[in-house]
N, CA, C and O of each residue as an XYZ file, in Angstrom:
460
protein
N     -21.989     12.119      4.159
C     -23.038     11.556      3.327
C     -22.611     10.186      2.791
O     -23.433      9.272      2.731
N     -21.353     10.029      2.403
C     -20.888      8.768      1.827
C     -20.996      7.602      2.793
O     -21.436      6.514      2.421
N     -20.596      7.832      4.025
C     -20.654      6.759      5.021
C     -22.098      6.358      5.301
O     -22.398      5.169      5.413
N     -22.987      7.328      5.415
C     -24.404      7.035      5.671
C     -25.043      6.334      4.474
O     -25.820      5.396      4.651
N     -24.726      6.776      3.270
C     -25.277      6.148      2.063
C     -24.755      4.725      1.933
O     -25.503      3.820      1.564
N     -23.468      4.520      2.237
C     -22.899      3.168      2.229
C     -23.633      2.295      3.243
O     -24.032      1.176      2.921
N     -23.812      2.791      4.453
C     -24.485      2.020      5.506
C     -25.894      1.625      5.085
O     -26.328      0.503      5.344
N     -26.602      2.529      4.444
C     -27.994      2.286      4.043
C     -28.137      1.381      2.829
O     -29.143      0.682      2.702
N     -27.149      1.377      1.930
C     -27.321      0.698      0.639
C     -26.321     -0.405      0.337
O     -26.593     -1.261     -0.505
N     -25.174     -0.408      0.998
C     -24.085     -1.311      0.613
C     -23.657     -2.273      1.718
O     -23.251     -3.402      1.440
N     -23.748     -1.830      2.960
C     -23.188     -2.580      4.089
C     -23.832     -3.947      4.286
O     -23.177     -4.865      4.780
N     -25.085     -4.101      3.916
C     -25.743     -5.395      4.128
C     -25.087     -6.507      3.314
O     -25.158     -7.673      3.703
N     -24.460     -6.173      2.208
C     -23.752     -7.169      1.392
C     -22.229     -7.059      1.526
O     -21.537     -8.071      1.641
N     -21.717     -5.835      1.509
C     -20.268     -5.623      1.500
C     -19.673     -5.462      2.893
O     -18.460     -5.310      3.042
N     -20.525     -5.494      3.911
C     -20.053     -5.449      5.290
C     -20.019     -4.057      5.885
O     -19.680     -3.082      5.214
N     -20.373     -3.982      7.148
C     -20.377     -2.717      7.877
C     -18.984     -2.095      7.883
O     -18.834     -0.876      7.802
N     -17.976     -2.943      7.979
C     -16.587     -2.476      7.998
C     -15.891     -2.687      6.658
O     -14.665     -2.786      6.603
N     -16.668     -2.756      5.574
C     -16.171     -2.940      4.214
C     -15.475     -4.285      4.014
O     -14.649     -4.420      3.112
N     -15.796     -5.279      4.840
C     -15.084     -6.564      4.845
C     -15.561     -7.561      3.799
O     -14.875     -8.556      3.564
N     -16.693     -7.343      3.169
C     -17.195     -8.256      2.150
C     -17.708     -9.559      2.746
O     -17.683     -9.763      3.959
N     -18.173    -10.431      1.864
C     -18.651    -11.749      2.295
C     -17.485    -12.679      2.590
O     -16.389    -12.515      2.053
N     -17.737    -13.655      3.447
C     -16.735    -14.686      3.712
C     -16.429    -15.425      2.416
O     -17.321    -15.642      1.596
N     -15.207    -15.798      2.235
C     -14.737    -16.525      1.050
C     -15.168    -15.824     -0.244
O     -15.652    -16.460     -1.181
N     -14.984    -14.525     -0.273
C     -15.460    -13.719     -1.397
C     -14.767    -14.031     -2.719
O     -15.292    -13.693     -3.780
N     -13.618    -14.659     -2.677
C     -12.910    -14.983     -3.925
C     -13.454    -16.242     -4.601
O     -13.119    -16.519     -5.753
N     -14.281    -16.995     -3.903
C     -14.848    -18.225     -4.450
C     -16.212    -17.909     -5.061
O     -17.087    -17.361     -4.391
N     -16.387    -18.257     -6.334
C     -17.672    -18.023     -6.978
C     -18.703    -19.019     -6.458
O     -18.373    -20.136     -6.061
N     -19.943    -18.588     -6.470
C     -21.055    -19.463     -6.114
C     -21.280    -20.490     -7.218
O     -20.745    -20.352     -8.318
N     -22.064    -21.508     -6.926
C     -22.325    -22.567     -7.915
C     -22.960    -22.031     -9.192
O     -22.788    -22.621    -10.259
N     -23.689    -20.924     -9.100
C     -24.317    -20.344    -10.292
C     -23.382    -19.374    -11.030
O     -23.829    -18.620    -11.894
N     -22.085    -19.396    -10.688
C     -21.047    -18.543    -11.265
C     -21.151    -17.080    -10.854
O     -20.402    -16.248    -11.367
N     -22.055    -16.749     -9.948
C     -22.126    -15.371     -9.469
C     -21.009    -15.130     -8.460
O     -20.565    -16.038     -7.757
N     -20.579    -13.892     -8.414
C     -19.563    -13.498     -7.456
C     -20.191    -13.180     -6.118
O     -21.319    -12.690     -6.047
N     -19.464    -13.458     -5.072
C     -19.867    -13.025     -3.737
C     -19.456    -11.571     -3.583
O     -18.610    -11.075     -4.327
N     -20.042    -10.906     -2.637
C     -19.750     -9.483     -2.422
C     -18.327     -9.308     -1.915
O     -17.992     -9.792     -0.834
N     -17.482     -8.621     -2.684
C     -16.088     -8.439     -2.276
C     -15.960     -7.349     -1.212
O     -16.848     -6.512     -1.053
N     -14.855     -7.374     -0.497
C     -14.605     -6.275      0.440
C     -14.245     -5.007     -0.325
O     -13.719     -5.059     -1.437
N     -14.537     -3.889      0.285
C     -14.124     -2.611     -0.291
C     -12.977     -2.001      0.504
O     -12.561     -0.871      0.250
N     -12.480     -2.757      1.456
C     -11.303     -2.331      2.199
C     -10.077     -2.497      1.297
O     -10.200     -2.948      0.158
N      -8.927     -2.143      1.792
C      -7.688     -2.308      1.032
C      -7.391     -3.777      0.764
O      -6.569     -4.088     -0.098
N      -8.041     -4.686      1.485
C      -7.846     -6.124      1.284
C      -8.554     -6.650      0.044
O      -8.266     -7.758     -0.407
N      -9.465     -5.880     -0.506
C     -10.224     -6.317     -1.669
C      -9.577     -5.877     -2.968
O      -8.386     -5.568     -3.014
N     -10.374     -5.852     -4.015
C      -9.853     -5.468     -5.328
C     -10.483     -4.187     -5.851
O     -10.200     -3.791     -6.981
N     -11.313     -3.538     -5.077
C     -11.975     -2.320     -5.529
C     -10.960     -1.297     -6.024
O     -11.174     -0.634     -7.039
N      -9.872     -1.178     -5.306
C      -8.864     -0.172     -5.652
C      -8.105     -0.500     -6.936
O      -7.339      0.332     -7.422
N      -8.300     -1.676     -7.486
C      -7.665     -2.042     -8.760
C      -8.383     -1.400     -9.945
O      -7.879     -1.437    -11.068
N      -9.540     -0.819     -9.707
C     -10.392     -0.325    -10.785
C     -10.474      1.197    -10.805
O     -10.455      1.851     -9.762
N     -10.565      1.741    -12.003
C     -10.737      3.175    -12.193
C     -12.118      3.600    -11.715
O     -13.039      2.787    -11.639
N     -12.250      4.873    -11.396
C     -13.531      5.399    -10.944
C     -14.661      5.082    -11.919
O     -15.762      4.734    -11.492
N     -14.405      5.199    -13.222
C     -15.463      4.959    -14.208
C     -16.018      3.538    -14.099
O     -17.222      3.332    -14.250
N     -15.161      2.567    -13.841
C     -15.595      1.178    -13.694
C     -16.397      1.013    -12.401
O     -17.411      0.315    -12.378
N     -15.942      1.653    -11.340
C     -16.650      1.557    -10.061
C     -18.025      2.209    -10.140
O     -19.000      1.684     -9.603
N     -18.099      3.344    -10.805
C     -19.388      4.026    -10.964
C     -20.333      3.173    -11.803
O     -21.510      3.038    -11.467
N     -19.828      2.600    -12.888
C     -20.645      1.709    -13.721
C     -21.143      0.513    -12.900
O     -22.299      0.109    -13.023
N     -20.275     -0.041    -12.074
C     -20.649     -1.190    -11.243
C     -21.771     -0.842    -10.289
O     -22.698     -1.628    -10.096
N     -21.689      0.338     -9.690
C     -22.735      0.764     -8.754
C     -24.038      1.032     -9.506
O     -25.107      0.596     -9.078
N     -23.949      1.736    -10.606
C     -25.161      2.098    -11.344
C     -25.859      0.889    -11.965
O     -27.083      0.777    -11.896
N     -25.085     -0.020    -12.573
C     -25.679     -1.130    -13.313
C     -25.774     -2.423    -12.520
O     -26.557     -3.304    -12.877
N     -24.997     -2.557    -11.456
C     -25.002     -3.790    -10.678
C     -24.614     -4.977    -11.545
O     -23.779     -4.857    -12.442
N     -25.221     -6.115    -11.275
C     -24.910     -7.336    -12.014
C     -25.281     -7.281    -13.479
O     -24.765     -8.064    -14.276
N     -26.163     -6.374    -13.849
C     -26.578     -6.255    -15.250
C     -25.409     -5.889    -16.160
O     -25.489     -6.088    -17.373
N     -24.327     -5.358    -15.597
C     -23.181     -4.961    -16.422
C     -22.517     -6.149    -17.091
O     -21.777     -5.974    -18.059
N     -22.770     -7.376    -16.587
C     -22.174     -8.573    -17.171
C     -23.038     -9.200    -18.263
O     -22.568    -10.056    -19.013
N     -24.293     -8.779    -18.354
C     -25.207     -9.367    -19.333
C     -24.738     -9.079    -20.753
O     -24.336     -7.960    -21.070
N     -24.793    -10.087    -21.592
C     -24.415     -9.929    -22.993
C     -22.927     -9.956    -23.268
O     -22.511     -9.747    -24.407
N     -22.104    -10.210    -22.245
C     -20.656    -10.226    -22.453
C     -20.134    -11.602    -22.849
O     -18.949    -11.758    -23.141
N     -21.013    -12.596    -22.859
C     -20.640    -13.957    -23.241
C     -19.501    -14.514    -22.376
O     -18.550    -15.117    -22.874
N     -19.636    -14.288    -21.064
C     -18.682    -14.827    -20.101
C     -19.463    -15.537    -19.003
O     -20.614    -15.202    -18.723
N     -18.827    -16.510    -18.395
C     -19.494    -17.301    -17.350
C     -19.332    -16.630    -15.993
O     -18.836    -17.236    -15.043
N     -19.749    -15.392    -15.916
C     -19.643    -14.612    -14.690
C     -20.945    -13.846    -14.521
O     -21.521    -13.348    -15.488
N     -21.388    -13.762    -13.302
C     -22.561    -12.946    -13.024
C     -22.445    -12.383    -11.617
O     -21.569    -12.767    -10.842
N     -23.331    -11.483    -11.314
C     -23.354    -10.854     -9.997
C     -24.801    -10.637     -9.610
O     -25.636    -10.298    -10.448
N     -25.090    -10.833     -8.348
C     -26.437    -10.581     -7.845
C     -26.594     -9.153     -7.333
O     -27.612     -8.811     -6.732
N     -25.595     -8.333     -7.569
C     -25.655     -6.950     -7.093
C     -26.775     -6.200     -7.798
O     -26.900     -6.252     -9.022
N     -27.591     -5.499     -7.010
C     -28.651     -4.706     -7.639
C     -28.072     -3.456     -8.301
O     -26.988     -2.993     -7.945
N     -28.804     -2.929     -9.255
C     -28.439     -1.665     -9.890
C     -28.929     -0.521     -9.006
O     -30.028     -0.578     -8.453
N     -28.113      0.506     -8.880
C     -28.471      1.649     -8.040
C     -28.683      2.927     -8.839
O     -28.831      3.998     -8.251
N     -28.702      2.838    -10.173
C     -28.860      4.031    -11.011
C     -30.151      4.780    -10.706
O     -30.181      6.010    -10.739
N     -31.203      4.048    -10.411
C     -32.491      4.683    -10.132
C     -32.679      4.989     -8.649
O     -33.646      5.644     -8.261
N     -31.750      4.512     -7.823
C     -31.880      4.661     -6.373
C     -30.982      5.757     -5.813
O     -31.390      6.518     -4.936
N     -29.762      5.830     -6.323
C     -28.781      6.790     -5.813
C     -28.482      7.861     -6.857
O     -28.428      7.579     -8.054
N     -28.291      9.082     -6.394
C     -27.896     10.169     -7.290
C     -26.397     10.043     -7.595
O     -25.674      9.323     -6.907
N     -25.949     10.743     -8.620
C     -24.517     10.771     -8.928
C     -23.728     11.300     -7.731
O     -22.632     10.821     -7.441
N     -24.288     12.281     -7.047
C     -23.631     12.846     -5.862
C     -23.488     11.796     -4.757
O     -22.445     11.723     -4.108
N     -24.518     10.991     -4.541
C     -24.451      9.944     -3.525
C     -23.442      8.861     -3.909
O     -22.699      8.372     -3.059
N     -23.419      8.492     -5.181
C     -22.459      7.485     -5.648
C     -21.031      7.987     -5.452
O     -20.172      7.248     -4.971
N     -20.780      9.221     -5.818
C     -19.451      9.810     -5.617
C     -19.098      9.855     -4.138
O     -17.957      9.588     -3.761
N     -20.062     10.188     -3.309
C     -19.820     10.244     -1.859
C     -19.488      8.862     -1.301
O     -18.616      8.737     -0.440
N     -20.175      7.822     -1.782
C     -19.875      6.454     -1.341
C     -18.453      6.083     -1.733
O     -17.699      5.553     -0.917
N     -18.084      6.359     -2.979
C     -16.720      6.052     -3.421
C     -15.683      6.824     -2.611
O     -14.645      6.275     -2.240
N     -15.961      8.084     -2.341
C     -15.029      8.875     -1.540
C     -14.912      8.313     -0.123
O     -13.821      8.297      0.446
N     -16.012      7.859      0.442
C     -15.962      7.236      1.769
C     -15.104      5.973      1.734
O     -14.224      5.790      2.575
N     -15.361      5.112      0.767
C     -14.586      3.860      0.657
C     -13.098      4.182      0.520
O     -12.266      3.599      1.214
N     -12.771      5.101     -0.368
C     -11.369      5.464     -0.602
C     -10.721      6.056      0.649
O      -9.522      5.891      0.873
N     -11.520      6.743      1.459
C     -10.960      7.381      2.657
C     -10.461      6.364      3.675
O      -9.724      6.720      4.594
N     -10.851      5.115      3.522
C     -10.416      4.071      4.456
C      -9.126      3.393      4.006
O      -8.537      2.624      4.766
N      -8.683      3.664      2.791
C      -7.492      3.015      2.234
C      -6.228      3.755      2.661
O      -6.259      4.966      2.881
N      -5.121      3.034      2.776
C      -3.835      3.696      3.015
C      -3.455      4.556      1.798
O      -3.940      4.339      0.688
N      -2.584      5.524      2.037
C      -2.192      6.462      0.980
C      -1.647      5.768     -0.266
O      -1.942      6.191     -1.384
N      -0.853      4.704     -0.088
C      -0.265      4.054     -1.266
C      -1.330      3.380     -2.121
O      -1.229      3.384     -3.348
N      -2.335      2.807     -1.499
C      -3.441      2.174     -2.237
C      -4.264      3.246     -2.946
O      -4.665      3.062     -4.095
N      -4.514      4.347     -2.277
C      -5.262      5.445     -2.903
C      -4.515      5.973     -4.125
O      -5.127      6.290     -5.145
N      -3.195      6.066     -4.017
C      -2.391      6.550     -5.145
C      -2.457      5.587     -6.329
O      -2.544      6.020     -7.478
N      -2.417      4.288     -6.055
C      -2.515      3.293     -7.132
C      -3.876      3.358     -7.824
O      -3.961      3.268     -9.049
N      -4.932      3.514     -7.037
C      -6.273      3.607     -7.622
C      -6.403      4.891     -8.440
O      -7.045      4.889     -9.491
N      -5.808      5.973     -7.976
C      -5.839      7.236     -8.715
C      -5.121      7.079    -10.055
O      -5.572      7.617    -11.067
N      -4.014      6.350    -10.068
C      -3.300      6.088    -11.318
C      -4.190      5.329    -12.295
O      -4.192      5.625    -13.490
N      -4.944      4.352    -11.798
C      -5.881      3.606    -12.653
C      -6.921      4.550    -13.244
O      -7.256      4.463    -14.425
N      -7.423      5.449    -12.411
C      -8.447      6.395    -12.861
C      -7.885      7.332    -13.919
O      -8.544      7.599    -14.924
N      -6.679      7.832    -13.703
C      -6.062      8.740    -14.673
C      -5.740      8.022    -15.980
O      -5.939      8.578    -17.060
N      -5.248      6.806    -15.886
C      -4.945      6.025    -17.090
C      -6.218      5.760    -17.883
O      -6.220      5.862    -19.109
N      -7.287      5.425    -17.195
C      -8.563      5.151    -17.852
C      -9.116      6.413    -18.531
O      -9.656      6.337    -19.635
N      -8.983      7.550    -17.883
C      -9.557      8.774    -18.440
C      -8.756      9.293    -19.641
O      -9.260     10.102    -20.421
N      -7.514      8.829    -19.787
C      -6.710      9.282    -20.930
C      -6.900      8.395    -22.161
O      -6.346      8.680    -23.223
N      -7.671      7.334    -22.025
C      -7.895      6.427    -23.167
C      -9.072      6.809    -23.989
O      -9.380      6.141    -24.976
């Protein structure tokens, strides 16, 4: 389910092979971020599950009101995807990472949940 949900909802921006947009580290002129890769080459694994779930549910709206010069054109998926589908997408993405990267991301998730 995760791979199919990713293909239907995420791949058009984040890449069929989780590769992200070209030059994804460079912000656009409007300060919006380009779609990052979700492969081990990106930064997705630097974030706890709670942050990733919030990012999927709220999209670029998560930056509104933070008084920072950052934005994202990512749509919100809270009304489009169920919690089960979001979890399945994250599990699919994580399944492509090497074991050491998965372990580091798990540590982030555990540290976040203990705060």
